[in-house]
C-alpha positions in Angstrom: 20.0 -9.2 15.3 20.0 -5.4 15.9 23.2 -4.9 14.0 22.1 -7.0 11.1 18.6 -5.3 10.7 19.3 -1.9 12.1 17.3 -0.4 15.0 14.4 0.9 12.9 13.9 -2.4 11.1 14.0 -4.2 14.4 11.3 -1.9 15.8 9.2 -2.5 12.6 9.6 -6.2 13.1 8.3 -6.0 16.7 5.5 -3.7 15.8 4.2 -5.6 12.7 4.3 -8.9 14.7 1.3 -7.5 16.7 -0.6 -6.0 13.8 -3.8 -7.2 12.1 -3.7 -4.4 9.5 -1.0 -2.2 8.0 -1.9 1.2 6.7 0.5 3.0 4.3 0.6 6.0 2.1 1.6 3.9 -1.0 0.9 0.3 -2.0 3.5 -2.4 -1.6 2.0 -4.9 -4.0 0.4 -4.1 -7.3 0.6 -7.2 -9.4 -2.6 -7.8 -11.3 -3.7 -4.1 -11.4 -4.2 -2.4 -14.8 -1.7 0.2 -16.1 -0.7 2.6 -14.9 -1.6 1.4 -11.4 0.5 -1.7 -11.7 3.6 0.5 -11.8 2.8 2.8 -8.9 4.0 1.5 -5.6 6.3 2.4 -2.7 9.6 3.4 -4.3 8.4 3.8 -7.8 8.3 7.0 -9.9 6.3 7.6 -13.1 9.1 9.8 -14.5 12.8 8.9 -14.5 14.7 10.3 -11.5 15.9 13.8 -12.1 19.3 13.3 -10.4 21.7 10.6 -9.2 20.7 11.6 -5.6 17.0 11.2 -6.4 17.7 7.8 -8.0 19.6 6.7 -4.8 16.7 7.9 -2.6 14.1 6.1 -4.8 16.1 2.9 -4.6 16.3 3.2 -0.8 12.5 3.7 -0.6 11.9 0.8 -2.9 14.1 -1.5 -0.8 12.2 -0.3 2.3 9.0 -1.3 0.6 10.3 -4.7 -0.3 11.5 -5.2 3.3 8.1 -4.2 4.6 6.2 -6.5 2.2 8.5 -9.4 3.1 7.9 -8.7 6.8 4.2 -8.5 6.4 4.1 -11.7 4.3 5.9 -13.6 7.1 3.6 -12.4 9.8 0.4 -14.5 9.6 -1.5 -12.0 11.9 -1.6 -9.3 9.2 -4.9 -9.7 7.3 -4.6 -6.7 4.9 -2.4 -3.9 3.7 -4.4 -0.7 3.1 -2.8 2.1 1.1 -3.6 5.2 -0.9 -1.9 7.0 -3.8 -3.8 5.7 -6.8 -7.0 7.8 -6.6 -8.7 4.5 -7.5 -10.0 1.8 -5.2 -8.8 -1.8 -5.7 -8.4 -5.1 -4.0 -6.0 -7.9 -4.9 -4.7 -11.0 -3.2 -1.1 -11.4 -2.5 0.7 -13.7 -4.9 2.8 -15.4 -2.2 0.3 -15.4 0.6 -3.3 -15.8 -0.7 -4.9 -15.0 2.7 -3.3 -11.5 2.6 -5.3 -8.8 0.8 -4.0 -5.5 -0.6 -6.4 -2.6 -0.7 -6.0 0.8 -2.2 -8.6 3.3 -1.2 -10.1 5.9 -3.6 -9.8 9.6 -3.3 -12.1 12.5 -2.5 -10.2 15.1 -4.5 -11.9 16.9 -7.4 -8.8 16.8 -9.7 -5.7 14.7 -10.4 -2.9 16.2 -12.4 -5.3 18.7 -14.0 -7.8 16.0 -14.9 -11.2 15.5 -13.1 -11.1 12.8 -10.5 -14.1 11.2 -12.3 -11.7 10.3 -15.2 -10.3 7.7 -12.8 -13.1 7.0 -10.5 -15.9 8.9 -8.8 -14.8 10.5 -5.5 -15.0 8.1 -2.5 -13.4 7.0 0.7 -13.3 3.6 2.3 -14.5 2.3 5.7 -12.8 -0.5 7.5 -15.1 -2.5 9.8 -13.7 -5.0 12.3 -16.0 -7.6 13.8 -15.8 -10.1 16.6 -13.6 -13.0 15.6 -11.3 -10.6 13.7 -13.4 -10.8 10.6 -13.4 -7.5 8.7 -14.8 -5.7 5.6 -13.6 -2.7 3.6 -16.3 -0.8 1.8 -16.2 2.2 -0.5 -18.5 5.1 0.3 -19.1 7.0 -3.0 -19.5 10.8 -2.7 -22.2 12.2 -5.0 
């Protein structure tokens, strides 16, 4: 199995099998979000790659994201994937595993690409609370 998956993928398989939550810098699943957020995910780029090398790297990262999403979907222990990147909070259910939630947390920055953060959403961060029985909640805290 190590030769087929590669050592890093095998380690990921073993680690995710024990996880209740997966936290990433970029979302893996964005179906159902409004544009442009439905096209911003692990391995995507808003602009076309600037070189053949960048296109190759982008493809590799996208494949890694697809591998991770497949791994997470197969692991019934994982309750939620929590990511950043969008500067906007969202929650969607996975299309293949409806008991899996995908959260994107907001941002506390004041600007995004020379625009005020408030053009997307008021500045905020999210708090994950885990309760007995493995129930959980994720709530936004808005910064005034």
